[in-house]
N, C-alpha and C positions, 0 to 999 in steps of 0.2 A: 119721277126723276130716276135716271139710271142708277143701278145699285151694283156695288162691288161686293162679291161674296168671298169670304175668307175660308170658312170651314163650317162643318155641321157637327153638332153635339147633341146629346140627350138633354131634354129639358131639366133633368135632375142634376146636370153638370153645374157647378157653381157659377160659371160664366163671369168670372172675376176679370173685368176689363179696365179697372181704374188704373190710370197712369200709363196706359198703352194707347198709342195713336194709330190711326189708319193711314192708308196711302194718300199721296197728294201733297201739294205745296200751295197753301198751308195744309197741314195734316187734317184729314177728315175725322169726325167723331164716330166711334164704334157704337153699334146697337145690335139687338137681336130680333129676329123674326121667328115666331113660334108657330108650330102647327102640330097639334097632338103631342106626341112624346118626343118630338124633335125640334131643335132650334138651329137657325143659321146665324152665324155672326157676320154682319154686313156693315157697310158704310155707304154714304153717297159716293158715286163714282166720279173721280176727277174728269174734267173736260178732256185733258190730254194725259193718257196713261202710257208710260214707257217703262221699260225694264231698267230703270236707273237704280244705282246702288241704294239710294235713300229709300225708294219705294220697295225694293226687294227686301231690304232689312226690316221695314215696317211690316210687311206681309209675314216674314218669318217670326218677328217678335210676337205677333198675335198668336201664331201657332204654338210657340214655345210657352207663352203664358197659359194658354188653354191646356197644353199637355201637362203642365205642372200640377193641375188640379183634377185631371181625369182624361178619359178617352176622347179623341177628336178625329174626325175625318177631314184632313186638310185638303183644300182645293189648290191646284196649281196657280201660280201668280197670273193675274190678268183676267179672271173669270168675272164677267159682268152680265147683268140682265136688265130688263126694263124697269121694274119697280118691286116693291115689297110683295105685292100680290102675286107676281110671277114666282118669286122665291117660295112663297107659301104654297103655291100650286105644285111646285116640284117636290117639296117636302111631303105633301099629301100623296102625290102620285107614286113616289118611290119610297114610301115609308118603310115597307117591308125590307127592301134591299138595303137601305141605309142602316136600319136597325141591325140587320145581319152583319154588316161590315163593322159596325161599332162593337158588336159582341166579339167578332174575330180579332179586332185590334185591342181589346181590353188588356191593360197592363203591358202593352207592347210598344216598342219603338223600332224605327228602321235603322239598320246599319248598312252602309254602302261601302263595298269593297272593290277596288281596282287593282290590277296586277300587271306588271311589266317585267321584261327580262332584258338584260344588257345584250344588245345585238352582236357585238364582237364576241362575247362569251358564248352565245348561242352558235355562232358560225364556227368557232373553234371546236365546240362540242360535236357539231355535225361532221366536220372534217376528221375528227378523231374517231367517231363511231361508225361513219358510213364509208365503207370501202369504195363504193362507186364514186362518191363525191371526192374522196381523197385522191383516187386515181386520176380523175378528170382534172383536178386542181394541179397535180404534179405534172401532167402532160402540158397544161397551159404554161406553167412556170418554166418548164424545160424547153418550150418552143416546138415540141413534137405533136402538139394537138392539131386536129383538123379545124377547118374554118367554123364549124358549128359547135365546137367544144364549149366556148364561153356561154353560148345560149343554153346548151344542154345543162351545164353546171348551174346556171341561174335558175332554170326551171326545177332542177332536182333540189336545190337548196330551198326554194320557195315551198315546194311540197313538203319537205322535211320540217321546215319552220311551222307550217300550218298544222301538220300532224302532231308534232311535239307539243305545241302550245294548246291545241285542242285537248290533248290528254292531260296536260297540266291544269288547265281550267277545270276540267271534269273532276280531277283529284282534289283540287282545292275546295270546290263546292261540296263534294261528298264528305270531306273532312269536317266541314262546318254545319252541314245540313241537320245533323242530329240535335243541334242546339238552337234551332230556329223553328218557328211555326210554319213559315212559308218562305219562298224565295222567288225572285224575279230577275231573269237574265236580260240584259240589254246589249246591244251591239257595241263592242269595244271601239274606241276611237284613238287616234294617234298611235303611240307605241304600245298601248295596252293590249293584252290578250284576254283580259277578263274584266267584265263590268257587271256586277251582280249586287242586288239588294236582298237583305235578309230581314225578316220580321222576327224580332227576338223578344221573348218575355222578360220582363225586368228581373225576375228571379234567376234567369240564366245569363244575364248580361255580363257579369264578371267572368263566368266560365267561357263565354263566347269570345270576349276580348283576349283572355288568356290563351285560348286555343288558336286564335289568329296570330298572336305574337309567337307562339311556339312553332306554328307553321312557317312563319317568315324566317325564324331562326334556322329551322331545318332546311329550308330552301337555300339559304346562304346569301352572300353579298351580291351575287349576280342578279338577284331578284329584288323588286321593289313592290311591296304590298302597302296600299294606302287605305286605311279604314277610317270612315267618318261615322260618328254616331255617339249618343242617340239622336235621331232626327225624327221630325214628323213623318208619318208613314205615307208619304205621297205615292210611292210605288204600289201600295196595296189598297188604295181607295177604289 
């Protein structure tokens, strides 16, 4: 029967799963598949699996329960395979790699940070600090600009926005890097200019959160920093 896989832990992990249900409607029962020093937490896979809120929450609840008792390699939502034997074969085949990652994630959690800047404030800053952009803007407003002035201003502003936000993203990551074991950058979406995950040791978690708050305060009201964590270390598996 097809198997849904939630995560991988060491066999020495308590694997305390009482009171936690798996994905599906009705919820599936959780169990473990062991191979050597590793165990996978699994359940029977539902016939129809979709990223519904109920199932996403069930998947996350399994990770959080396991995290409360020890180190876990969390798999992304939706990972299935053919049966328990297939799970056991992967555990055996990749035992060294999985063990290395468990050691790397020991006593750690993921903190996910996104950053955005108010567009109007950024535009005002560019017009204030870039003489070329300011001159073009004044020519357009006065009606003295040539036919290509608006296009030229748009291109100049776009270049300035990219350069400034790249520098900001780099400075934010550098400010927090010393409090994390690892980091993973992802492509920002929407209005964000930064999308990064940090792997933070639990001993440094309070300092990390404090440093992020101080950074947000220093940047000011024109910036929005959104920090989530502690989370299962999906980005570092």
